[in-house]
N, C-alpha and C positions, 0 to 999 in steps of 0.2 A: 099425602100418600107416601109410604116409606119405600125408598129405593135402595138397591144394594149394588155398588160398583165392585165387580169381582176381579181378583188377581190371583192366579194360581202361583203359589210360591214354592211348591215342591211336589215331587212324586214319591210315594211310599207305598209299597205293596201292602194292601189291607190296613191302611192307616186307621187308627182307632181312637186312642185317647189323647186328651188335651189337658194342659194346665198352664197357669201364669205364674211366673217366678220372678224374684229380684236377686241379682247377683252383683255384688260390689256396687249397690245403689242404683243399679240400672234394671228396668223391667224387660223381661223376655217372655216368649211363649214357647212351649214344647209340645211336639207331637210324637207319639210312639205307636208301635204297630201291634196288631192282634197276634200275628204269627211270629216266626223266628226272623225278625227284620230289625233295622236300626231305630234309633230315636234322634230326632233333630231339635236344635234350639234356633229360634229366629228372634231377630229384634222386631219392634213393633211396626216397622215398615215392611216387614216381610223378608228381610235378607237372612240367609242362613249364616249363623255365626259359629255353630259347633255341632259336632256329632257326639252324643253322650255315650252311646254304646252301639255295637253291632248286633247284639243279641245275647241271650235269647229274649224273645219278645213275650207275648202273652200278657201285655200290659193293658189291663182294664181300667186302672185308676192310677193317678199320680198326684201328689200334693207335696208342696214344700213344707218342711218342718220349721217352726218358728225359732230361728237361732241366728246368731251373728255369722256363723259359718254356713256356707251353702250346703244343705242337705236335703236330698229329694227322695221322698218315700214313693214306692211303686209296687204294684202287683207284678208277679213274675211267674211265667209258665202257666197262665190260664189260656188254654188254646180252645175253649169251647166247652160246652156241657159234658162232652164225652171224653175229654183229654185234659183233665185239670187236677188229677189226684196229686200231683207234685207241685201244685201252686203254693206260693208263699208271698209274704210281704218282705221286700228288701229296701235298703236305702243306699243312695249313691252320694259319695263325697268327691271332692276335687282332689286328685293326686298329681304326682309329678308328670305322669304321662297320660293324662286324661282323667276319666271318672272311674272311681273304684266302687265295686259293688260289695254290700255286706248284708248278710241275712238278719232281718229283724225278728221274724218268726215264721215257722212252717204253718201253713193254714190251707189244707186241701179244699179246692173249689172256691177260694176267696175271689170275689168278683168286684165288689166295691168297698171302699173304706173312706173315712174322713176323720180329720182332727177336729175335736170340738173343745171349747174352753169354758171354764167357769171359775170365778174367784182366783184368777191368776194360775190355775192348773190346766195342763193340757192332757187330754185323754184321746183314745182312738176308739172308734166305732167301726168294726169290720164285719161284712156280711158274706156268708157263704151261700152260693147258688143252690147247692145240695150238700150232702155229707158224704156220699159214697154211691157207687153203682156197680152192678154185676154184669151189665150188658149194655149195648148202645141204646140211648134214649131211655134208660132206666131212671125214673123220677120217684122211685118209691122211698128214698132216704132223704127227708127234707133237710133244708139248711138251717142255719142259726144266725142270730145277731151276737157278736162277740165284742166285749169292752175290755178296756185296760187303761191304766194310767201311763202317760208318756213322761219319763223323768226329763230333767233339763239336759242330762248327758245320755243321749240314746246311742252314743258311739261305744258304750260298754256292751252292746248287744252284738252277737255274732252267731255263727252256726252252732257252736257249743254252749252259748249262754244266751238264750232267746227270750224276748219280751213275753212275760206271762199274760194270757188272755183268759177271761171268764165268760162262759155262755150266759147271756142275759135272757134271750128268747129262743125257744126251740120249736121245731115243728113247722117251719115256714117253707112251703113248697115254692120252687121257682123264685127264690129270694133275690130279685133283680134290681129293683128301683132304689135310688139313693139320692137325697139332696140335703143341704144344710141351711138352717135358718139362724141369723144372728139378730138378736133383739134383747133389750134390757141388759146389755153387758154380758150376755151369754150366747154361746153357739150350741145348737142341738141338731140332732139328725132326724130325718124322716125316711122311713124304709118302706118300700113297697114289695109285695109278694102276691101269690095266688091267695093268700089268706087275707089280704087287705092292706091297710096302711098303719104302721105303728110310728109314734112319735117317741124318740129316745132322748131323755134329759140327763146330762151329766150330774154327778153328785155336787153338793155344795162344798164338800171336802172329801179327799180320797178315802176317809174312813166311813163315810155315809154311803146310803144306798142309791143306786141309779133309779131314775123314774122311767116308766114306760106306759104308754097308753095307746090302745088301739082305737083309732078315730073313724075307721072306714073298713067295712067288711066285705067289699067286693074285690075280685081279682084285679090286681094293679101291676103292670109291667114297669111303669115309672110314673113320676108325679112331680108337680110343683105345688107349693103351699103358699099362696100369695094373695094379698088383698088387691084384686084386680079392679074392682069397681069403686074403691076409695071410701067404703062405708065403715072402715075400722075393724072389719072382721075378715079373716082369710078365706078365700075360695080354694078348692082342691081341683086342679087340673090333672086328669089322669089319662094315660094310655092303657088300653086293656083289649084282650087278656095278654098273656105273656108274648111279647113280640108281636102284639096284635094290631088290629086295624081301626080300633075305635078310640076317638078322641073326644073327651067330654069334660065339661067344667061343672063342678058341684058347689052349692051354696047351702049353708046351714039354714034350715027352716024348722022352727020349733025343736031346735037341738039336734036335728038329723040332717045329713047332707042329702040334697035333692038336685038332680041335674037341671041347670039353667041354660046350658049350651051343649049341643051334640053336633059334632061336624057332620055335614050332610052326606059326604062321600066317605067310603072306606078308604083308609090309608094304610096299605099293606106294609108290615114290618116297621111300625113306628119305633123310633129309637133315639134320635137326637132331641135333646131337651135342655133348655136353659132359661133362667129368669134374669131379667135386667130392667133397668129404667132408662127410658128415652124421652127427652123433652118433658121430664117430670111425670111421665106415665109409666106404670108397670107393664112390661111386655113379656110374652112367652115366645121363645124361638123354638120351632119345632121342625123335625125332619124325618122322613121315612126312606127305607132302604129298598123297597120293592115297588112295583107299579110305576107311578109317575116320578118317584124318587126326588120329591120336592123338599125345598127349604122355605119356610114361611114364618111370619110373625103374627101373633094374636094380641090385641089389646081391647079394652073396653071403652066405648064411647056411645053411650045410651044403647047399649047392645054390644055383642062381640064382633069385632071386625078382623077379618083375615087378610093379610097383605103378602103376596108372593115375593120371594127374594131370589130364588134360584130353582132351576128345573133340571131334572135327569142327572143329578150328581150323586145322590145316594149317601147322605151324611150318616155316619155312625154316631158322632158327637159333634156339638158346637159349643163355642164359648164366647162371651162378650168380654171386651176390654175397652179401656179408654186410652187413646193416643193422643195426648195433649188436648185439643179441643175436638177431636174427632172420635166418633163412636164407631167401633169395628167389631167384627166377628172373625173368628177363625174356626174353620170346619175341617173335620177329618172325613173327607168324602170316600169312604171305604170302597164303595162299589165302583168308583172310577179311579181309585188310587191317587187322588190328588188332595194335596193340602191347600186349601183355598183361604184367602183373606178377603173380607168384604168391608168396604167403607159404607156406612149408612147415611142417607140424607133424606130429608123431607122434601117432597116436590108437590 
């Protein structure tokens, strides 16, 4: 049975996004906020080592750019579906008096993004939740998947000279889910929306075309694409519908995904989701923000097994990392404003 030893390492109003970085050869984890609040860096033991910025927040996604210099990409000013028309992707560099912010590109309603690689080239896949709105809770203008090449020197980009992006897929309503897969020397993106799930493949070279395939046509708030049962073919774990309460795992049968596991209880506001490997087995780490506000793990052992990790915390996001010989999680428990670190053990 998997057990989690919890340590609250910080308090942050509406803490939300997480990432792992390396700075001067040392690994760290970073947590940033949904609203206009700071971002903090911690070592792997949970000690706060830096405050990266005071605000603004609206940080839905962060990812380190592959470079010898410390460069952190982040979304900026995404304050929710009704207040994100000024959202953009920025990047932070280390300056003389802390961390300096630079604009990479304006991208209204950008919610998730990721850096993908193929044949030595870096690309960005960025997803907009919607494109515009005329009134509160207006969902009539769907979002898009945007793509672009990231040159080795992204410090050339700023407010006046922005990274050009190209729309790859349009017409995606509630374009919310995002994960990355690395295999065969390539990293690609998986995107979830009300339209279903799309797989986005970077080009073999910048001059060639991107690949995109819709693999699932049911509304999907977020997902993982992982071989949970070890048969060599990936299963699709989904949260549905948008910010919804249904957790299910699908397996391909005769070329079409069919549900092989449905969580027996409704889980209001499913949101935290991460895939990792523990003791040689693939795991999904899942959390929901309403109701019981639980954090739990799922793995396959002659059937799907659910193991509780925490209760009444309300995680918005969760991330696995390795600290020496220890398996750890960090969670942004948004509903309780706590940044929590968990050490995982088998008992």
